[in-house]
C-alpha positions in Angstrom: 25.4 23.8 7.1 25.2 24.9 3.5 25.8 21.3 2.3 22.8 20.1 4.4 20.5 22.9 3.0 21.7 22.1 -0.5 20.9 18.4 0.0 17.5 18.9 1.6 16.1 21.5 -0.8 17.4 19.4 -3.7 15.7 16.2 -2.6 12.5 18.1 -1.8 12.5 19.5 -5.3 13.1 16.0 -6.7 10.2 14.7 -4.6 7.8 17.4 -5.8 8.7 17.0 -9.5 8.4 13.2 -9.2 4.9 13.4 -7.6 3.7 15.9 -10.3 5.1 13.6 -13.1 3.3 10.6 -11.7 0.0 12.3 -11.4 -0.2 14.6 -14.4 2.1 13.1 -17.0 2.2 9.3 -16.3 -1.5 9.6 -15.2 -1.1 7.3 -12.2 -4.3 7.4 -10.2 -4.1 8.8 -6.6 -4.7 6.8 -3.5 -8.4 6.6 -2.9 -8.7 8.3 0.4 -7.3 11.8 1.0 -5.9 10.9 4.4 -4.0 8.0 2.8 -2.5 10.3 0.2 -1.5 12.9 2.8 0.0 10.2 5.0 2.0 8.6 2.2 3.4 11.9 0.8 4.3 13.1 4.3 6.1 9.9 5.4 7.8 9.5 2.0 9.0 13.2 1.9 10.3 13.1 5.5 12.1 9.8 4.8 13.8 11.2 1.7 14.8 14.5 3.5 16.2 12.5 6.5 18.4 10.4 4.2 19.6 13.6 2.4 20.3 15.4 5.7 22.0 12.6 7.7 23.4 10.4 4.9 24.0 11.4 1.3 22.2 12.5 -1.9 22.5 9.0 -3.6 20.9 7.4 -0.5 18.0 9.9 -0.6 17.5 9.3 -4.3 17.3 5.5 -3.6 14.7 6.3 -0.9 12.8 8.3 -3.4 12.9 5.4 -5.9 11.6 3.1 -3.2 8.7 5.4 -2.4 7.8 5.5 -6.1 7.8 1.7 -6.2 5.6 1.5 -3.1 3.2 4.1 -4.6 2.9 2.1 -7.9 2.2 -1.1 -5.9 -0.5 0.6 -3.8 -2.3 2.2 -6.8 -2.0 -0.9 -9.2 -4.5 -3.6 -9.7 -4.0 -7.4 -9.9 -1.0 -8.7 -11.7 -0.5 -5.4 -13.5 0.6 -3.7 -10.3 4.0 -5.6 -10.5 4.5 -4.6 -14.1 3.6 -1.0 -13.3 6.7 -0.8 -11.1 8.7 -0.6 -14.3 7.5 3.0 -14.6 9.9 3.9 -11.8 12.7 4.1 -14.3 11.3 6.7 -16.7 9.6 8.6 -13.8 12.9 9.1 -12.0 14.9 9.6 -15.2 12.6 12.4 -16.4 12.6 13.9 -12.9 16.3 13.9 -12.8 16.7 15.3 -16.3 14.2 18.1 -15.8 16.1 19.3 -12.7 19.7 18.5 -13.5 19.8 20.0 -17.0 19.1 23.7 -15.9 21.1 23.1 -12.7 24.3 21.7 -14.2 24.7 23.4 -17.5 25.6 26.8 -16.1 27.9 25.1 -13.6 29.7 23.2 -16.4 29.9 26.1 -18.8 31.1 28.6 -16.2 33.2 26.1 -14.3 31.9 27.1 -10.9 33.5 25.9 -7.7 31.5 23.8 -5.2 30.3 26.7 -3.0 29.1 28.7 -6.0 27.5 25.5 -7.4 25.6 24.9 -4.2 24.4 28.5 -4.0 23.2 28.5 -7.6 21.5 25.1 -7.0 19.7 26.4 -3.9 18.4 29.4 -5.8 17.2 27.3 -8.7 15.5 24.7 -6.3 13.9 27.5 -4.4 12.3 28.9 -7.6 11.0 25.5 -8.5 9.5 25.0 -5.1 8.0 28.5 -5.2 6.4 27.7 -8.5 4.9 24.5 -6.9 3.5 26.5 -4.0 1.9 28.9 -6.5 0.5 25.9 -8.5 -0.8 24.4 -5.2 -3.1 27.4 -4.6 -3.6 29.1 -8.0 -4.0 25.8 -9.9 -6.8 24.3 -7.9 -9.4 24.9 -10.6 -7.2 23.2 -13.2 -6.5 20.3 -10.9 -10.2 19.7 -10.2 -11.0 19.7 -13.9 -8.1 17.3 -14.5 -9.2 15.0 -11.8 -12.7 14.9 -13.1 -11.6 14.1 -16.7 -8.7 11.8 -15.8 -11.1 8.8 -15.7 -11.5 9.3 -19.5 -7.8 9.8 -20.2 -5.1 7.2 -20.7 -1.6 7.3 -22.2 -1.5 6.3 -25.9 1.1 3.7 -26.8 3.3 6.3 -28.6 3.2 8.5 -25.5 4.1 5.7 -23.2 7.0 4.6 -25.5 8.4 8.1 -25.7 8.3 8.6 -22.0 10.2 5.4 -21.5 12.8 6.4 -24.1 13.3 9.9 -22.7 13.5 8.5 -19.1 16.3 6.1 -20.3 18.1 8.9 -22.0 18.0 11.0 -18.9 19.7 8.2 -16.9 22.4 8.1 -19.6 22.8 11.8 -19.2 23.3 11.3 -15.4 26.0 8.7 -16.1 27.7 11.0 -18.6 27.7 13.9 -16.2 29.1 11.6 -13.5 32.0 10.7 -15.8 32.6 14.4 -16.5 33.0 15.2 -12.8 35.7 12.5 -12.5 37.8 13.6 -15.5 40.9 15.6 -14.6 42.7 16.0 -17.9 41.6 19.2 -19.6 41.4 17.8 -23.2 39.2 14.9 -22.2 37.2 17.2 -19.9 36.3 19.5 -22.8 35.2 16.6 -24.9 33.0 15.2 -22.2 31.6 18.7 -21.5 30.5 18.9 -25.1 28.8 15.5 -24.8 27.0 16.6 -21.6 25.9 19.8 -23.2 24.5 18.2 -26.4 22.8 15.2 -24.7 21.3 17.2 -21.9 19.9 20.0 -24.1 18.4 17.4 -26.6 16.9 15.3 -23.7 15.5 18.4 -22.0 13.9 19.8 -25.1 12.4 16.4 -26.0 11.1 15.9 -22.5 9.4 19.3 -22.4 7.9 18.7 -25.8 6.4 15.3 -24.8 5.1 16.8 -21.6 3.4 19.6 -23.5 1.9 17.0 -26.0 0.5 14.9 -23.1 -1.0 17.9 -21.4 -2.5 19.0 -24.7 -4.0 15.5 -24.9 -5.6 16.0 -21.5 -7.0 19.4 -22.6 -8.4 17.8 -25.7 -10.1 15.1 -23.7 -11.6 17.7 -21.4 -12.9 19.7 -24.3 -14.4 16.6 -25.9 -16.1 15.7 -22.6 -17.5 19.2 -22.3 -18.9 19.0 -25.9 -20.5 15.6 -25.1 -22.1 16.9 -22.0 -23.5 19.9 -23.9 -24.8 17.6 -26.7 -26.4 15.3 -24.1 -28.1 18.2 -22.4 -29.4 19.4 -25.7 -30.7 15.9 -26.5 -32.5 15.6 -23.1 -34.0 19.0 -23.6 -35.3 18.1 -27.0 -36.7 14.8 -25.7 -38.4 16.7 -22.8 -40.1 19.0 -25.2 -41.5 16.0 -27.2 -42.5 14.1 -24.1 -44.3 17.1 -22.5 -46.6 17.3 -25.6 -48.5 14.2 -24.4 -48.3 15.4 -20.7 -45.5 13.0 -19.7 -42.9 14.1 -17.2 -39.2 14.2 -17.7 -39.0 11.1 -15.6 -39.8 8.9 -18.5 -36.7 9.7 -20.5 -34.5 9.5 -17.4 -35.9 6.1 -16.5 -35.8 4.5 -19.9 -32.2 5.7 -20.6 -31.1 4.3 -17.2 -33.0 1.0 -17.8 -31.2 0.7 -21.1 -27.9 1.2 -19.5 -28.6 -1.3 -16.7 -29.8 -4.0 -19.1 -26.8 -3.5 -21.4 -24.4 -3.7 -18.4 -26.1 -6.9 -17.2 -25.8 -8.5 -20.6 -22.1 -7.5 -20.7 -21.5 -8.9 -17.2 -23.0 -12.2 -18.4 -20.8 -12.2 -21.5 -23.7 -11.9 -23.9 -23.5 -9.9 -27.2 -19.9 -9.0 -26.2 -18.9 -8.2 -29.8 -21.5 -5.4 -29.8 -21.7 -4.2 -26.2 -18.4 -2.3 -25.9 -18.1 0.5 -23.3 -18.5 3.0 -26.1 -21.7 1.3 -27.5 -23.3 1.3 -24.0 -22.4 5.0 -23.5 -23.9 5.8 -26.9 -27.1 3.9 -26.1 -27.5 5.8 -22.9 -27.0 9.1 -24.7 -29.3 8.2 -27.6 -32.1 6.6 -25.6 -33.9 9.9 -24.9 -34.4 10.4 -28.6 -36.3 7.1 -29.2 -39.7 8.9 -29.4 -38.4 12.1 -31.2 -40.8 11.3 -34.1 -43.8 12.1 -31.9 -43.1 15.8 -32.7 -45.0 15.0 -36.0 -48.0 13.4 -34.4 -51.1 15.7 -34.1 -52.3 16.5 -30.6 -55.7 15.1 -31.4 -54.0 11.7 -31.6 -51.2 12.1 -29.2 -53.3 13.4 -26.3 -56.4 11.3 -27.0 -57.9 9.7 -23.9 -58.9 6.1 -24.4 -58.5 3.7 -27.3 -57.2 4.9 -30.7 -59.1 4.1 -33.9 -57.4 2.1 -36.6 -56.7 5.2 -38.6 -55.3 7.1 -35.5 -53.2 4.0 -34.7 -51.6 4.1 -38.1 -50.8 7.8 -37.6 -49.3 7.0 -34.2 -47.2 4.3 -35.7 -45.6 6.8 -38.1 -43.6 8.3 -35.2 -40.9 5.6 -35.8 -40.2 6.4 -39.4 -40.6 10.1 -38.7 -38.0 9.9 -35.9 -35.6 8.1 -38.1 -36.0 10.8 -40.8 -35.4 13.6 -38.3 -32.2 12.0 -37.0 -31.0 11.4 -40.6 -31.4 15.1 -41.2 -29.6 15.9 -38.0 -26.8 13.6 -39.2 -26.5 15.4 -42.4 -26.2 18.7 -40.6 -23.9 17.6 -37.7 -22.0 14.8 -39.4 -21.9 11.1 -38.6 -21.5 9.9 -35.1 -21.9 6.6 -33.3 -24.6 7.8 -30.9 -26.7 9.3 -33.8 -26.6 6.0 -35.6 -27.8 4.2 -32.5 -30.5 6.9 -32.0 -31.8 6.2 -35.5 -32.0 2.5 -34.9 -33.8 3.0 -31.6 -36.2 5.5 -33.0 -37.1 3.4 -36.0 -37.1 -0.1 -34.6 -38.0 0.0 -30.9 -41.6 -1.2 -31.7 -40.4 -4.2 -33.7 -41.3 -7.5 -32.2 -39.0 -10.5 -31.7 -41.6 -12.7 -33.7 -41.8 -10.2 -36.6 -45.3 -8.8 -35.8 -44.1 -5.3 -34.9 -43.6 -2.2 -37.0 -42.6 -0.3 -39.1 -40.8 -3.0 -41.2 -41.9 -6.2 -39.5 -38.4 -7.5 -39.1 -37.7 -10.2 -36.5 -35.2 -11.8 -34.2 -31.5 -10.9 -34.6 -32.4 -8.7 -37.6 -33.7 -6.1 -35.1 -30.7 -4.0 -33.9 -29.7 -4.9 -30.3 -30.1 -1.3 -29.1 -33.7 -1.3 -30.3 -34.4 -4.7 -28.6 -33.1 -3.3 -25.3 -35.0 -0.1 -25.8 -38.3 -2.1 -26.5 -38.1 -3.7 -23.1 -37.2 -0.5 -21.3 -39.9 1.5 -23.1 -42.8 -0.9 -22.6 -42.0 -1.6 -19.0 -42.0 2.1 -18.2 -45.2 2.6 -20.2 -47.1 0.0 -18.3 -46.0 1.1 -14.8 -46.7 4.8 -15.6 -49.9 6.9 -15.5 -50.9 8.2 -18.9 -53.8 10.3 -20.2 -55.2 7.2 -21.9 -54.6 4.6 -19.2 -53.8 3.8 -15.6 -50.6 2.4 -14.2 -49.9 -1.3 -13.6 -48.4 -2.6 -10.3 -44.7 -3.4 -10.4 -45.1 -7.2 -9.9 -47.7 -7.4 -12.7 -45.4 -5.4 -15.0 -42.5 -7.8 -14.5 -44.8 -10.7 -15.1 -46.1 -9.0 -18.3 -42.6 -8.6 -19.6 -41.7 -12.2 -18.9 -44.9 -13.3 -20.6 -44.0 -11.6 -23.8 -40.5 -13.0 -23.8 -39.9 -14.7 -27.2 -42.9 -13.1 -28.8 -42.6 -9.3 -28.3 -39.1 -9.2 -26.7 -35.7 -10.8 -27.2 -35.6 -13.6 -24.5 -32.0 -12.9 -23.7 -32.7 -9.2 -23.1 -35.7 -10.1 -20.9 -33.6 -12.5 -18.8 -31.1 -9.7 -18.2 -33.9 -7.3 -17.4 -35.4 -9.7 -14.8 -31.9 -10.3 -13.4 -31.5 -6.6 -12.8 -35.0 -6.3 -11.2 -33.7 -4.6 -8.0 -31.8 -1.9 -9.9 -34.7 -1.4 -12.3 -37.2 -1.0 -9.4 -34.9 1.4 -7.6 -34.6 3.6 -10.7 -38.4 3.5 -11.2 -39.0 4.8 -7.7 -36.1 7.3 -7.8 -37.4 9.0 -11.0 -41.0 7.9 -10.7 -44.0 10.1 -11.3 -45.6 8.7 -8.1 -43.7 8.2 -4.9 -45.2 4.7 -4.2 -44.2 3.4 -7.6 -47.5 2.8 -9.5 -51.3 3.2 -9.3 -53.9 0.5 -9.9 -54.2 -0.6 -13.5 -57.1 0.4 -15.7 -58.1 -1.2 -19.1 -56.7 0.7 -22.0 -57.5 -1.2 -25.2 -55.0 -3.2 -27.1 -51.6 -3.7 -25.5 -49.7 -2.7 -28.6 -51.5 0.6 -28.8 -50.6 1.2 -25.2 -47.0 0.6 -25.9 -47.1 2.9 -29.0 -48.1 5.8 -26.9 -45.4 5.2 -24.3 
């Protein structure tokens, strides 16, 4: 009976360690549905235990390897799922090395008999399983945080290579120990014991070191994400303050930021501007978009809140919000250090009123000379301006607004960006209604002077 208990608790520990390695070290994503995860783990664990109880430890380890292969196939995507099966080797190798090193070294060094070996192993396995139970309940907060941030985390090449190397070494350790158990001559047995001791200790220490480094990488990613969230919240708060000066609601910055993201994603999906529209660039645009009108903080209330048409002198003052915004963000860059989203924020703030045909401001640049982020921001900003109620104008109906954007394609706006905007019409309309100032979308339009002045005050 002691043999069966030894086998079952051993394979259970191997199974637990393997599952933890796959999720938290090799960063293999979980099955999508909780019931699928529970069903898989339950069936795989019972199958491994049954093989260990009725057959032998090697058979149960083969069953464990098969369950890992199945899991990698279920969680993989496309052709890569078959290549991902290769991870089975380092996963099982590291699992074996983490367990067998502390289990076998005392046995080897003290020359314990089989019964003493089994008792010692049961105690060790029990402690590992107890630690897992504690982690299962006490580590819930950490696991939730890890699961949230795992979408941003991936193994670096050096981490993956080291895991494969260590996994291979652990298999070599297993073979060496197997040779030791078959040696009968005392002189050779002592030499093999030294080999086992050195290789296992080195492998164990290296494995623990790599695991700590990877977990530290996860912690670093989490910290970075928390900082980015904090920065984004500060940015949105600053933008809210500026927008509220001219009696706009916070919906404007939410809508325009989301429009920018939708247009950029549509352009990327159509393989346009692919050299610029990386995932990081799109993320930075979304974060930076709320700052496009930050320069309005310098515009007097008499101009910013004026009802009706601006005079030429007031119009020139209003136009200065672009260069003022760029100057503010340059100062922020000096204080905070350079970052990709601040660079995009500067471009958006300064150039989102430039026109495709060169008739915009502040510099009168045209076409591709206008940064892509500013061209996208221009469409998002003007569309939101003309469908929203302002102190100096009414709101245009949605269909009229889309027609107006199309009409100014090639003059005011980049035609490619307009095409992407129109292609995403359903998403844009949904966002407009979701964060709209009015539940029905828009109010009847009222004349408001020159179109470009209307856009300036957006």
